[in-house]
N, CA, C and O atoms as a Maestro MAE file, in Angstrom:
{
 s_m_m2io_version
 :::
 2.0.0
}

f_m_ct {
 s_m_title
 :::
 protein
 m_atom[348] {
  # First column is atom index #
  i_m_mmod_type
  r_m_x_coord
  r_m_y_coord
  r_m_z_coord
  i_m_residue_number
  s_m_chain_name
  s_m_pdb_residue_name
  s_m_pdb_atom_name
  i_m_atomic_number
  :::
  1 25 168.624 44.012 -4.620 1 A "MET " " N  " 7
  2 3 169.732 43.289 -5.184 1 A "MET " " CA " 6
  3 2 169.424 41.784 -5.208 1 A "MET " " C  " 6
  4 15 169.785 41.096 -6.163 1 A "MET " " O  " 8
  5 25 168.759 41.272 -4.161 2 A "LEU " " N  " 7
  6 3 168.437 39.847 -4.104 2 A "LEU " " CA " 6
  7 2 167.580 39.423 -5.291 2 A "LEU " " C  " 6
  8 15 167.764 38.335 -5.837 2 A "LEU " " O  " 8
  9 25 166.649 40.276 -5.686 3 A "VAL " " N  " 7
  10 3 165.785 39.960 -6.822 3 A "VAL " " CA " 6
  11 2 166.621 39.800 -8.085 3 A "VAL " " C  " 6
  12 15 166.422 38.848 -8.840 3 A "VAL " " O  " 8
  13 25 167.550 40.715 -8.323 4 A "ASN " " N  " 7
  14 3 168.392 40.642 -9.518 4 A "ASN " " CA " 6
  15 2 169.267 39.389 -9.515 4 A "ASN " " C  " 6
  16 15 169.412 38.725 -10.541 4 A "ASN " " O  " 8
  17 25 169.846 39.074 -8.363 5 A "ILE " " N  " 7
  18 3 170.700 37.892 -8.267 5 A "ILE " " CA " 6
  19 2 169.886 36.622 -8.488 5 A "ILE " " C  " 6
  20 15 170.287 35.751 -9.260 5 A "ILE " " O  " 8
  21 25 168.745 36.517 -7.813 6 A "ALA " " N  " 7
  22 3 167.894 35.328 -7.958 6 A "ALA " " CA " 6
  23 2 167.417 35.174 -9.394 6 A "ALA " " C  " 6
  24 15 167.401 34.063 -9.924 6 A "ALA " " O  " 8
  25 25 167.032 36.270 -10.026 7 A "ASN " " N  " 7
  26 3 166.546 36.204 -11.411 7 A "ASN " " CA " 6
  27 2 167.634 35.758 -12.383 7 A "ASN " " C  " 6
  28 15 167.333 35.126 -13.396 7 A "ASN " " O  " 8
  29 25 168.884 36.074 -12.091 8 A "GLU " " N  " 7
  30 3 169.987 35.614 -12.941 8 A "GLU " " CA " 6
  31 2 170.344 34.171 -12.627 8 A "GLU " " C  " 6
  32 15 170.552 33.373 -13.541 8 A "GLU " " O  " 8
  33 25 170.417 33.827 -11.349 9 A "GLN " " N  " 7
  34 3 170.813 32.472 -10.966 9 A "GLN " " CA " 6
  35 2 169.796 31.416 -11.384 9 A "GLN " " C  " 6
  36 15 170.166 30.266 -11.621 9 A "GLN " " O  " 8
  37 25 168.542 31.782 -11.475 10 A "VAL " " N  " 7
  38 3 167.516 30.811 -11.840 10 A "VAL " " CA " 6
  39 2 167.703 30.288 -13.272 10 A "VAL " " C  " 6
  40 15 167.098 29.287 -13.656 10 A "VAL " " O  " 8
  41 25 168.541 30.969 -14.050 11 A "ASN " " N  " 7
  42 3 168.873 30.478 -15.395 11 A "ASN " " CA " 6
  43 2 169.831 29.293 -15.348 11 A "ASN " " C  " 6
  44 15 170.013 28.598 -16.348 11 A "ASN " " O  " 8
  45 25 170.444 29.061 -14.183 12 A "HIS " " N  " 7
  46 3 171.471 28.032 -14.070 12 A "HIS " " CA " 6
  47 2 171.210 27.004 -12.976 12 A "HIS " " C  " 6
  48 15 171.868 25.964 -12.938 12 A "HIS " " O  " 8
  49 25 170.256 27.280 -12.084 13 A "ALA " " N  " 7
  50 3 170.024 26.380 -10.948 13 A "ALA " " CA " 6
  51 2 168.612 26.595 -10.398 13 A "ALA " " C  " 6
  52 15 167.938 27.568 -10.734 13 A "ALA " " O  " 8
  53 25 168.192 25.674 -9.558 14 A "ASP " " N  " 7
  54 3 166.934 25.861 -8.831 14 A "ASP " " CA " 6
  55 2 167.200 26.851 -7.703 14 A "ASP " " C  " 6
  56 15 168.135 26.671 -6.922 14 A "ASP " " O  " 8
  57 25 166.386 27.885 -7.619 15 A "ILE " " N  " 7
  58 3 166.585 28.934 -6.626 15 A "ILE " " CA " 6
  59 2 165.358 29.015 -5.725 15 A "ILE " " C  " 6
  60 15 164.221 29.101 -6.189 15 A "ILE " " O  " 8
  61 25 165.627 28.984 -4.427 16 A "TYR " " N  " 7
  62 3 164.588 29.147 -3.416 16 A "TYR " " CA " 6
  63 2 164.925 30.368 -2.581 16 A "TYR " " C  " 6
  64 15 166.087 30.612 -2.258 16 A "TYR " " O  " 8
  65 25 163.911 31.123 -2.239 17 A "ILE " " N  " 7
  66 3 164.044 32.180 -1.246 17 A "ILE " " CA " 6
  67 2 163.069 31.810 -0.141 17 A "ILE " " C  " 6
  68 15 161.863 31.696 -0.364 17 A "ILE " " O  " 8
  69 25 163.617 31.624 1.061 18 A "ILE " " N  " 7
  70 3 162.782 31.293 2.211 18 A "ILE " " CA " 6
  71 2 162.690 32.544 3.075 18 A "ILE " " C  " 6
  72 15 163.697 33.038 3.584 18 A "ILE " " O  " 8
  73 25 161.491 33.041 3.230 19 A "CYS " " N  " 7
  74 3 161.253 34.213 4.065 19 A "CYS " " CA " 6
  75 2 160.705 33.724 5.399 19 A "CYS " " C  " 6
  76 15 159.575 33.242 5.477 19 A "CYS " " O  " 8
  77 25 161.507 33.851 6.439 20 A "ILE " " N  " 7
  78 3 161.117 33.352 7.755 20 A "ILE " " CA " 6
  79 2 160.037 34.240 8.368 20 A "ILE " " C  " 6
  80 15 159.029 33.739 8.866 20 A "ILE " " O  " 8
  81 25 160.245 35.540 8.332 21 A "ASN " " N  " 7
  82 3 159.287 36.460 8.950 21 A "ASN " " CA " 6
  83 2 158.043 36.642 8.089 21 A "ASN " " C  " 6
  84 15 158.050 36.377 6.887 21 A "ASN " " O  " 8
  85 25 156.997 37.093 8.724 22 A "ASP " " N  " 7
  86 3 155.736 37.342 8.029 22 A "ASP " " CA " 6
  87 2 155.713 38.751 7.442 22 A "ASP " " C  " 6
  88 15 154.646 39.321 7.218 22 A "ASP " " O  " 8
  89 25 156.888 39.300 7.198 23 A "HIS " " N  " 7
  90 3 157.001 40.657 6.677 23 A "HIS " " CA " 6
  91 2 157.858 40.615 5.410 23 A "HIS " " C  " 6
  92 15 159.026 40.227 5.455 23 A "HIS " " O  " 8
  93 25 157.278 41.012 4.301 24 A "TYR " " N  " 7
  94 3 158.000 41.048 3.037 24 A "TYR " " CA " 6
  95 2 157.364 42.108 2.154 24 A "TYR " " C  " 6
  96 15 156.248 42.559 2.409 24 A "TYR " " O  " 8
  97 25 158.078 42.493 1.128 25 A "ASP " " N  " 7
  98 3 157.626 43.545 0.216 25 A "ASP " " CA " 6
  99 2 157.049 42.900 -1.044 25 A "ASP " " C  " 6
  100 15 157.788 42.348 -1.860 25 A "ASP " " O  " 8
  101 25 155.754 42.971 -1.194 26 A "GLN " " N  " 7
  102 3 155.083 42.345 -2.335 26 A "GLN " " CA " 6
  103 2 155.557 42.928 -3.666 26 A "GLN " " C  " 6
  104 15 155.606 42.211 -4.666 26 A "GLN " " O  " 8
  105 25 155.906 44.210 -3.696 27 A "THR " " N  " 7
  106 3 156.373 44.792 -4.959 27 A "THR " " CA " 6
  107 2 157.674 44.140 -5.411 27 A "THR " " C  " 6
  108 15 157.909 43.993 -6.611 27 A "THR " " O  " 8
  109 25 158.540 43.741 -4.443 28 A "LEU " " N  " 7
  110 3 159.768 43.022 -4.811 28 A "LEU " " CA " 6
  111 2 159.441 41.610 -5.283 28 A "LEU " " C  " 6
  112 15 160.039 41.116 -6.239 28 A "LEU " " O  " 8
  113 25 158.499 40.968 -4.617 29 A "LEU " " N  " 7
  114 3 158.108 39.615 -5.043 29 A "LEU " " CA " 6
  115 2 157.574 39.615 -6.467 29 A "LEU " " C  " 6
  116 15 157.813 38.677 -7.226 29 A "LEU " " O  " 8
  117 25 156.865 40.650 -6.818 30 A "ASP " " N  " 7
  118 3 156.307 40.747 -8.173 30 A "ASP " " CA " 6
  119 2 157.394 40.845 -9.231 30 A "ASP " " C  " 6
  120 15 157.144 40.550 -10.400 30 A "ASP " " O  " 8
  121 25 158.599 41.255 -8.842 31 A "LEU " " N  " 7
  122 3 159.717 41.369 -9.785 31 A "LEU " " CA " 6
  123 2 160.486 40.064 -9.955 31 A "LEU " " C  " 6
  124 15 161.305 39.942 -10.866 31 A "LEU " " O  " 8
  125 25 160.228 39.081 -9.078 32 A "LEU " " N  " 7
  126 3 160.937 37.801 -9.169 32 A "LEU " " CA " 6
  127 2 160.505 37.009 -10.400 32 A "LEU " " C  " 6
  128 15 159.328 36.981 -10.760 32 A "LEU " " O  " 8
  129 25 161.466 36.378 -11.024 33 A "ASP " " N  " 7
  130 3 161.188 35.437 -12.111 33 A "ASP " " CA " 6
  131 2 160.252 34.351 -11.573 33 A "ASP " " C  " 6
  132 15 160.410 33.902 -10.438 33 A "ASP " " O  " 8
  133 25 159.292 33.935 -12.376 34 A "GLN " " N  " 7
  134 3 158.314 32.930 -11.953 34 A "GLN " " CA " 6
  135 2 158.958 31.607 -11.556 34 A "GLN " " C  " 6
  136 15 158.357 30.820 -10.824 34 A "GLN " " O  " 8
  137 25 160.181 31.355 -12.033 35 A "ARG " " N  " 7
  138 3 160.875 30.101 -11.706 35 A "ARG " " CA " 6
  139 2 161.521 30.113 -10.323 35 A "ARG " " C  " 6
  140 15 161.861 29.055 -9.795 35 A "ARG " " O  " 8
  141 25 161.696 31.298 -9.728 36 A "VAL " " N  " 7
  142 3 162.237 31.397 -8.372 36 A "VAL " " CA " 6
  143 2 161.134 30.963 -7.408 36 A "VAL " " C  " 6
  144 15 160.012 31.469 -7.456 36 A "VAL " " O  " 8
  145 25 161.471 30.029 -6.547 37 A "LYS " " N  " 7
  146 3 160.490 29.518 -5.591 37 A "LYS " " CA " 6
  147 2 160.584 30.328 -4.304 37 A "LYS " " C  " 6
  148 15 161.596 30.282 -3.604 37 A "LYS " " O  " 8
  149 25 159.535 31.062 -3.999 38 A "PHE " " N  " 7
  150 3 159.484 31.898 -2.798 38 A "PHE " " CA " 6
  151 2 158.619 31.181 -1.772 38 A "PHE " " C  " 6
  152 15 157.436 30.934 -2.006 38 A "PHE " " O  " 8
  153 25 159.219 30.849 -0.631 39 A "VAL " " N  " 7
  154 3 158.522 30.094 0.408 39 A "VAL " " CA " 6
  155 2 158.381 30.987 1.638 39 A "VAL " " C  " 6
  156 15 159.368 31.522 2.144 39 A "VAL " " O  " 8
  157 25 157.150 31.142 2.111 40 A "LYS " " N  " 7
  158 3 156.869 31.964 3.285 40 A "LYS " " CA " 6
  159 2 156.654 31.061 4.484 40 A "LYS " " C  " 6
  160 15 155.778 30.196 4.476 40 A "LYS " " O  " 8
  161 25 157.466 31.270 5.520 41 A "ILE " " N  " 7
  162 3 157.275 30.509 6.757 41 A "ILE " " CA " 6
  163 2 156.240 31.201 7.646 41 A "ILE " " C  " 6
  164 15 155.492 30.522 8.350 41 A "ILE " " O  " 8
  165 25 156.182 32.502 7.629 42 A "GLY " " N  " 7
  166 3 155.119 33.235 8.307 42 A "GLY " " CA " 6
  167 2 155.317 33.512 9.786 42 A "GLY " " C  " 6
  168 15 154.338 33.663 10.517 42 A "GLY " " O  " 8
  169 25 156.557 33.581 10.242 43 A "ARG " " N  " 7
  170 3 156.821 33.873 11.657 43 A "ARG " " CA " 6
  171 2 156.436 35.316 11.958 43 A "ARG " " C  " 6
  172 15 156.938 36.240 11.318 43 A "ARG " " O  " 8
  173 25 155.544 35.515 12.935 44 A "PRO " " N  " 7
  174 3 155.215 36.896 13.320 44 A "PRO " " CA " 6
  175 2 156.455 37.609 13.855 44 A "PRO " " C  " 6
  176 15 157.277 37.003 14.542 44 A "PRO " " O  " 8
  177 25 156.583 38.873 13.545 45 A "LEU " " N  " 7
  178 3 157.730 39.663 13.973 45 A "LEU " " CA " 6
  179 2 157.892 39.583 15.489 45 A "LEU " " C  " 6
  180 15 156.948 39.852 16.231 45 A "LEU " " O  " 8
  181 25 159.075 39.217 15.941 46 A "GLY " " N  " 7
  182 3 159.373 39.133 17.359 46 A "GLY " " CA " 6
  183 2 159.047 37.796 18.008 46 A "GLY " " C  " 6
  184 15 159.357 37.592 19.182 46 A "GLY " " O  " 8
  185 25 158.427 36.883 17.269 47 A "SER " " N  " 7
  186 3 158.053 35.583 17.839 47 A "SER " " CA " 6
  187 2 159.295 34.756 18.157 47 A "SER " " C  " 6
  188 15 160.275 34.768 17.411 47 A "SER " " O  " 8
  189 25 159.235 34.048 19.266 48 A "ARG " " N  " 7
  190 3 160.313 33.129 19.653 48 A "ARG " " CA " 6
  191 2 159.819 31.682 19.643 48 A "ARG " " C  " 6
  192 15 160.452 30.801 20.224 48 A "ARG " " O  " 8
  193 25 158.705 31.448 18.992 49 A "ASN " " N  " 7
  194 3 158.131 30.112 18.896 49 A "ASN " " CA " 6
  195 2 159.070 29.215 18.085 49 A "ASN " " C  " 6
  196 15 159.385 29.544 16.941 49 A "ASN " " O  " 8
  197 25 159.522 28.093 18.649 50 A "PRO " " N  " 7
  198 3 160.469 27.220 17.939 50 A "PRO " " CA " 6
  199 2 159.864 26.528 16.716 50 A "PRO " " C  " 6
  200 15 160.608 25.970 15.909 50 A "PRO " " O  " 8
  201 25 158.564 26.547 16.559 51 A "TRP " " N  " 7
  202 3 157.915 25.924 15.402 51 A "TRP " " CA " 6
  203 2 158.497 26.466 14.094 51 A "TRP " " C  " 6
  204 15 158.712 25.709 13.148 51 A "TRP " " O  " 8
  205 25 158.746 27.756 14.045 52 A "TYR " " N  " 7
  206 3 159.228 28.372 12.805 52 A "TYR " " CA " 6
  207 2 160.661 27.933 12.486 52 A "TYR " " C  " 6
  208 15 161.022 27.799 11.317 52 A "TYR " " O  " 8
  209 25 161.463 27.713 13.502 53 A "ILE " " N  " 7
  210 3 162.824 27.199 13.299 53 A "ILE " " CA " 6
  211 2 162.760 25.764 12.780 53 A "ILE " " C  " 6
  212 15 163.510 25.389 11.879 53 A "ILE " " O  " 8
  213 25 161.862 24.966 13.353 54 A "LEU " " N  " 7
  214 3 161.696 23.585 12.886 54 A "LEU " " CA " 6
  215 2 161.220 23.550 11.437 54 A "LEU " " C  " 6
  216 15 161.698 22.748 10.635 54 A "LEU " " O  " 8
  217 25 160.281 24.422 11.116 55 A "LYS " " N  " 7
  218 3 159.768 24.488 9.739 55 A "LYS " " CA " 6
  219 2 160.873 24.908 8.771 55 A "LYS " " C  " 6
  220 15 160.988 24.359 7.675 55 A "LYS " " O  " 8
  221 25 161.682 25.883 9.182 56 A "MET " " N  " 7
  222 3 162.807 26.316 8.349 56 A "MET " " CA " 6
  223 2 163.785 25.160 8.126 56 A "MET " " C  " 6
  224 15 164.240 24.930 7.006 56 A "MET " " O  " 8
  225 25 164.100 24.441 9.199 57 A "ASN " " N  " 7
  226 3 165.015 23.313 9.081 57 A "ASN " " CA " 6
  227 2 164.462 22.227 8.170 57 A "ASN " " C  " 6
  228 15 165.207 21.637 7.388 57 A "ASN " " O  " 8
  229 25 163.173 21.959 8.262 58 A "TYR " " N  " 7
  230 3 162.561 20.965 7.373 58 A "TYR " " CA " 6
  231 2 162.707 21.399 5.918 58 A "TYR " " C  " 6
  232 15 163.062 20.591 5.060 58 A "TYR " " O  " 8
  233 25 162.434 22.664 5.640 59 A "LEU " " N  " 7
  234 3 162.557 23.159 4.258 59 A "LEU " " CA " 6
  235 2 163.995 23.070 3.765 59 A "LEU " " C  " 6
  236 15 164.232 22.676 2.623 59 A "LEU " " O  " 8
  237 25 164.946 23.427 4.601 60 A "ILE " " N  " 7
  238 3 166.361 23.349 4.207 60 A "ILE " " CA " 6
  239 2 166.748 21.896 3.955 60 A "ILE " " C  " 6
  240 15 167.443 21.597 2.984 60 A "ILE " " O  " 8
  241 25 166.302 20.993 4.825 61 A "TRP " " N  " 7
  242 3 166.577 19.558 4.622 61 A "TRP " " CA " 6
  243 2 165.972 19.071 3.312 61 A "TRP " " C  " 6
  244 15 166.614 18.335 2.563 61 A "TRP " " O  " 8
  245 25 164.738 19.481 3.036 62 A "LYS " " N  " 7
  246 3 164.031 19.046 1.831 62 A "LYS " " CA " 6
  247 2 164.690 19.598 0.560 62 A "LYS " " C  " 6
  248 15 164.832 18.884 -0.432 62 A "LYS " " O  " 8
  249 25 165.084 20.859 0.600 63 A "ILE " " N  " 7
  250 3 165.696 21.502 -0.571 63 A "ILE " " CA " 6
  251 2 167.131 21.025 -0.772 63 A "ILE " " C  " 6
  252 15 167.578 20.852 -1.906 63 A "ILE " " O  " 8
  253 25 167.854 20.811 0.334 64 A "ASN " " N  " 7
  254 3 169.255 20.385 0.299 64 A "ASN " " CA " 6
  255 2 170.110 21.355 -0.536 64 A "ASN " " C  " 6
  256 15 170.692 20.959 -1.546 64 A "ASN " " O  " 8
  257 25 170.182 22.620 -0.111 65 A "PRO " " N  " 7
  258 3 170.884 23.621 -0.919 65 A "PRO " " CA " 6
  259 2 172.398 23.488 -0.862 65 A "PRO " " C  " 6
  260 15 172.953 22.962 0.102 65 A "PRO " " O  " 8
  261 25 173.051 23.966 -1.898 66 A "ASP " " N  " 7
  262 3 174.510 24.042 -1.927 66 A "ASP " " CA " 6
  263 2 174.998 25.290 -1.197 66 A "ASP " " C  " 6
  264 15 176.088 25.296 -0.624 66 A "ASP " " O  " 8
  265 25 174.183 26.350 -1.222 67 A "VAL " " N  " 7
  266 3 174.551 27.628 -0.628 67 A "VAL " " CA " 6
  267 2 173.352 28.173 0.139 67 A "VAL " " C  " 6
  268 15 172.212 28.080 -0.317 67 A "VAL " " O  " 8
  269 25 173.626 28.740 1.303 68 A "ILE " " N  " 7
  270 3 172.597 29.427 2.079 68 A "ILE " " CA " 6
  271 2 173.086 30.850 2.317 68 A "ILE " " C  " 6
  272 15 174.178 31.066 2.844 68 A "ILE " " O  " 8
  273 25 172.271 31.807 1.925 69 A "HIS " " N  " 7
  274 3 172.579 33.217 2.153 69 A "HIS " " CA " 6
  275 2 171.578 33.725 3.183 69 A "HIS " " C  " 6
  276 15 170.372 33.546 3.015 69 A "HIS " " O  " 8
  277 25 172.064 34.352 4.239 70 A "SER " " N  " 7
  278 3 171.188 34.843 5.296 70 A "SER " " CA " 6
  279 2 171.504 36.291 5.613 70 A "SER " " C  " 6
  280 15 172.651 36.725 5.519 70 A "SER " " O  " 8
  281 25 170.480 37.027 5.987 71 A "HIS " " N  " 7
  282 3 170.682 38.407 6.427 71 A "HIS " " CA " 6
  283 2 170.851 38.478 7.936 71 A "HIS " " C  " 6
  284 15 170.989 39.566 8.494 71 A "HIS " " O  " 8
  285 25 170.840 37.326 8.601 72 A "ASP " " N  " 7
  286 3 171.022 37.260 10.050 72 A "ASP " " CA " 6
  287 2 172.270 36.437 10.348 72 A "ASP " " C  " 6
  288 15 172.278 35.229 10.112 72 A "ASP " " O  " 8
  289 25 173.319 37.066 10.859 73 A "PRO " " N  " 7
  290 3 174.562 36.324 11.103 73 A "PRO " " CA " 6
  291 2 174.420 35.234 12.163 73 A "PRO " " C  " 6
  292 15 175.278 34.356 12.250 73 A "PRO " " O  " 8
  293 25 173.372 35.269 12.960 74 A "ASN " " N  " 7
  294 3 173.163 34.268 14.000 74 A "ASN " " CA " 6
  295 2 172.318 33.081 13.537 74 A "ASN " " C  " 6
  296 15 172.143 32.120 14.286 74 A "ASN " " O  " 8
  297 25 171.801 33.138 12.327 75 A "LEU " " N  " 7
  298 3 170.908 32.086 11.846 75 A "LEU " " CA " 6
  299 2 171.587 30.724 11.792 75 A "LEU " " C  " 6
  300 15 170.931 29.699 11.981 75 A "LEU " " O  " 8
  301 25 172.876 30.699 11.538 76 A "SER " " N  " 7
  302 3 173.577 29.426 11.380 76 A "SER " " CA " 6
  303 2 173.468 28.528 12.607 76 A "SER " " C  " 6
  304 15 173.479 27.304 12.479 76 A "SER " " O  " 8
  305 25 173.364 29.116 13.781 77 A "LYS " " N  " 7
  306 3 173.283 28.290 14.984 77 A "LYS " " CA " 6
  307 2 171.928 27.608 15.135 77 A "LYS " " C  " 6
  308 15 171.770 26.747 16.001 77 A "LYS " " O  " 8
  309 25 170.956 27.972 14.316 78 A "TYR " " N  " 7
  310 3 169.628 27.361 14.374 78 A "TYR " " CA " 6
  311 2 169.392 26.327 13.274 78 A "TYR " " C  " 6
  312 15 168.352 25.668 13.253 78 A "TYR " " O  " 8
  313 25 170.349 26.185 12.367 79 A "ILE " " N  " 7
  314 3 170.191 25.227 11.274 79 A "ILE " " CA " 6
  315 2 170.795 23.901 11.715 79 A "ILE " " C  " 6
  316 15 172.004 23.790 11.918 79 A "ILE " " O  " 8
  317 25 169.945 22.911 11.856 80 A "ILE " " N  " 7
  318 3 170.352 21.593 12.345 80 A "ILE " " CA " 6
  319 2 171.248 20.906 11.323 80 A "ILE " " C  " 6
  320 15 170.910 20.824 10.142 80 A "ILE " " O  " 8
  321 25 172.395 20.413 11.788 81 A "GLY " " N  " 7
  322 3 173.293 19.656 10.929 81 A "GLY " " CA " 6
  323 2 174.191 20.493 10.046 81 A "GLY " " C  " 6
  324 15 174.951 19.951 9.244 81 A "GLY " " O  " 8
  325 25 174.115 21.792 10.178 82 A "LEU " " N  " 7
  326 3 174.936 22.662 9.337 82 A "LEU " " CA " 6
  327 2 176.326 22.778 9.906 82 A "LEU " " C  " 6
  328 15 176.493 23.043 11.097 82 A "LEU " " O  " 8
  329 25 177.320 22.583 9.075 83 A "LYS " " N  " 7
  330 3 178.718 22.705 9.491 83 A "LYS " " CA " 6
  331 2 179.274 23.984 8.878 83 A "LYS " " C  " 6
  332 15 179.318 24.136 7.657 83 A "LYS " " O  " 8
  333 25 179.689 24.878 9.725 84 A "TRP " " N  " 7
  334 3 180.234 26.167 9.278 84 A "TRP " " CA " 6
  335 2 181.725 26.237 9.530 84 A "TRP " " C  " 6
  336 15 182.230 25.722 10.528 84 A "TRP " " O  " 8
  337 25 182.407 26.871 8.629 85 A "MET " " N  " 7
  338 3 183.794 27.246 8.863 85 A "MET " " CA " 6
  339 2 183.750 28.710 9.239 85 A "MET " " C  " 6
  340 15 183.494 29.562 8.388 85 A "MET " " O  " 8
  341 25 183.991 29.007 10.469 86 A "ASN " " N  " 7
  342 3 183.984 30.411 10.913 86 A "ASN " " CA " 6
  343 2 185.363 30.997 10.697 86 A "ASN " " C  " 6
  344 15 186.378 30.399 11.053 86 A "ASN " " O  " 8
  345 25 185.377 32.164 10.115 87 A "SER " " N  " 7
  346 3 186.655 32.857 9.901 87 A "SER " " CA " 6
  347 2 186.584 34.252 10.420 87 A "SER " " C  " 6
  348 15 187.562 34.994 10.332 87 A "SER " " O  " 8
  :::
 }
 m_bond[347] {
  # First column is bond index #
  i_m_from
  i_m_to
  i_m_order
  :::
  1 1 2 1
  2 2 3 1
  3 3 4 2
  4 3 5 1
  5 5 6 1
  6 6 7 1
  7 7 8 2
  8 7 9 1
  9 9 10 1
  10 10 11 1
  11 11 12 2
  12 11 13 1
  13 13 14 1
  14 14 15 1
  15 15 16 2
  16 15 17 1
  17 17 18 1
  18 18 19 1
  19 19 20 2
  20 19 21 1
  21 21 22 1
  22 22 23 1
  23 23 24 2
  24 23 25 1
  25 25 26 1
  26 26 27 1
  27 27 28 2
  28 27 29 1
  29 29 30 1
  30 30 31 1
  31 31 32 2
  32 31 33 1
  33 33 34 1
  34 34 35 1
  35 35 36 2
  36 35 37 1
  37 37 38 1
  38 38 39 1
  39 39 40 2
  40 39 41 1
  41 41 42 1
  42 42 43 1
  43 43 44 2
  44 43 45 1
  45 45 46 1
  46 46 47 1
  47 47 48 2
  48 47 49 1
  49 49 50 1
  50 50 51 1
  51 51 52 2
  52 51 53 1
  53 53 54 1
  54 54 55 1
  55 55 56 2
  56 55 57 1
  57 57 58 1
  58 58 59 1
  59 59 60 2
  60 59 61 1
  61 61 62 1
  62 62 63 1
  63 63 64 2
  64 63 65 1
  65 65 66 1
  66 66 67 1
  67 67 68 2
  68 67 69 1
  69 69 70 1
  70 70 71 1
  71 71 72 2
  72 71 73 1
  73 73 74 1
  74 74 75 1
  75 75 76 2
  76 75 77 1
  77 77 78 1
  78 78 79 1
  79 79 80 2
  80 79 81 1
  81 81 82 1
  82 82 83 1
  83 83 84 2
  84 83 85 1
  85 85 86 1
  86 86 87 1
  87 87 88 2
  88 87 89 1
  89 89 90 1
  90 90 91 1
  91 91 92 2
  92 91 93 1
  93 93 94 1
  94 94 95 1
  95 95 96 2
  96 95 97 1
  97 97 98 1
  98 98 99 1
  99 99 100 2
  100 99 101 1
  101 101 102 1
  102 102 103 1
  103 103 104 2
  104 103 105 1
  105 105 106 1
  106 106 107 1
  107 107 108 2
  108 107 109 1
  109 109 110 1
  110 110 111 1
  111 111 112 2
  112 111 113 1
  113 113 114 1
  114 114 115 1
  115 115 116 2
  116 115 117 1
  117 117 118 1
  118 118 119 1
  119 119 120 2
  120 119 121 1
  121 121 122 1
  122 122 123 1
  123 123 124 2
  124 123 125 1
  125 125 126 1
  126 126 127 1
  127 127 128 2
  128 127 129 1
  129 129 130 1
  130 130 131 1
  131 131 132 2
  132 131 133 1
  133 133 134 1
  134 134 135 1
  135 135 136 2
  136 135 137 1
  137 137 138 1
  138 138 139 1
  139 139 140 2
  140 139 141 1
  141 141 142 1
  142 142 143 1
  143 143 144 2
  144 143 145 1
  145 145 146 1
  146 146 147 1
  147 147 148 2
  148 147 149 1
  149 149 150 1
  150 150 151 1
  151 151 152 2
  152 151 153 1
  153 153 154 1
  154 154 155 1
  155 155 156 2
  156 155 157 1
  157 157 158 1
  158 158 159 1
  159 159 160 2
  160 159 161 1
  161 161 162 1
  162 162 163 1
  163 163 164 2
  164 163 165 1
  165 165 166 1
  166 166 167 1
  167 167 168 2
  168 167 169 1
  169 169 170 1
  170 170 171 1
  171 171 172 2
  172 171 173 1
  173 173 174 1
  174 174 175 1
  175 175 176 2
  176 175 177 1
  177 177 178 1
  178 178 179 1
  179 179 180 2
  180 179 181 1
  181 181 182 1
  182 182 183 1
  183 183 184 2
  184 183 185 1
  185 185 186 1
  186 186 187 1
  187 187 188 2
  188 187 189 1
  189 189 190 1
  190 190 191 1
  191 191 192 2
  192 191 193 1
  193 193 194 1
  194 194 195 1
  195 195 196 2
  196 195 197 1
  197 197 198 1
  198 198 199 1
  199 199 200 2
  200 199 201 1
  201 201 202 1
  202 202 203 1
  203 203 204 2
  204 203 205 1
  205 205 206 1
  206 206 207 1
  207 207 208 2
  208 207 209 1
  209 209 210 1
  210 210 211 1
  211 211 212 2
  212 211 213 1
  213 213 214 1
  214 214 215 1
  215 215 216 2
  216 215 217 1
  217 217 218 1
  218 218 219 1
  219 219 220 2
  220 219 221 1
  221 221 222 1
  222 222 223 1
  223 223 224 2
  224 223 225 1
  225 225 226 1
  226 226 227 1
  227 227 228 2
  228 227 229 1
  229 229 230 1
  230 230 231 1
  231 231 232 2
  232 231 233 1
  233 233 234 1
  234 234 235 1
  235 235 236 2
  236 235 237 1
  237 237 238 1
  238 238 239 1
  239 239 240 2
  240 239 241 1
  241 241 242 1
  242 242 243 1
  243 243 244 2
  244 243 245 1
  245 245 246 1
  246 246 247 1
  247 247 248 2
  248 247 249 1
  249 249 250 1
  250 250 251 1
  251 251 252 2
  252 251 253 1
  253 253 254 1
  254 254 255 1
  255 255 256 2
  256 255 257 1
  257 257 258 1
  258 258 259 1
  259 259 260 2
  260 259 261 1
  261 261 262 1
  262 262 263 1
  263 263 264 2
  264 263 265 1
  265 265 266 1
  266 266 267 1
  267 267 268 2
  268 267 269 1
  269 269 270 1
  270 270 271 1
  271 271 272 2
  272 271 273 1
  273 273 274 1
  274 274 275 1
  275 275 276 2
  276 275 277 1
  277 277 278 1
  278 278 279 1
  279 279 280 2
  280 279 281 1
  281 281 282 1
  282 282 283 1
  283 283 284 2
  284 283 285 1
  285 285 286 1
  286 286 287 1
  287 287 288 2
  288 287 289 1
  289 289 290 1
  290 290 291 1
  291 291 292 2
  292 291 293 1
  293 293 294 1
  294 294 295 1
  295 295 296 2
  296 295 297 1
  297 297 298 1
  298 298 299 1
  299 299 300 2
  300 299 301 1
  301 301 302 1
  302 302 303 1
  303 303 304 2
  304 303 305 1
  305 305 306 1
  306 306 307 1
  307 307 308 2
  308 307 309 1
  309 309 310 1
  310 310 311 1
  311 311 312 2
  312 311 313 1
  313 313 314 1
  314 314 315 1
  315 315 316 2
  316 315 317 1
  317 317 318 1
  318 318 319 1
  319 319 320 2
  320 319 321 1
  321 321 322 1
  322 322 323 1
  323 323 324 2
  324 323 325 1
  325 325 326 1
  326 326 327 1
  327 327 328 2
  328 327 329 1
  329 329 330 1
  330 330 331 1
  331 331 332 2
  332 331 333 1
  333 333 334 1
  334 334 335 1
  335 335 336 2
  336 335 337 1
  337 337 338 1
  338 338 339 1
  339 339 340 2
  340 339 341 1
  341 341 342 1
  342 342 343 1
  343 343 344 2
  344 343 345 1
  345 345 346 1
  346 346 347 1
  347 347 348 2
  :::
 }
}
């Protein structure tokens, strides 16, 4: 579903997908529109090294997104400067 959404949204905005883990499906990546920017952070599965969190924060700061979609509900507590409205 993410591929379909990203491929549609890229017609209207700059779209980035940041993959934190070093695990992804290349067949899905091959379906992404060439204009979607896919960034791999490369965190080994299970790693607790803070370097990857810092790298993610740098990318988010650099991109300055309007919307962040995450598959991890706890990710928000690791994004520096992010203000969430919890409901």
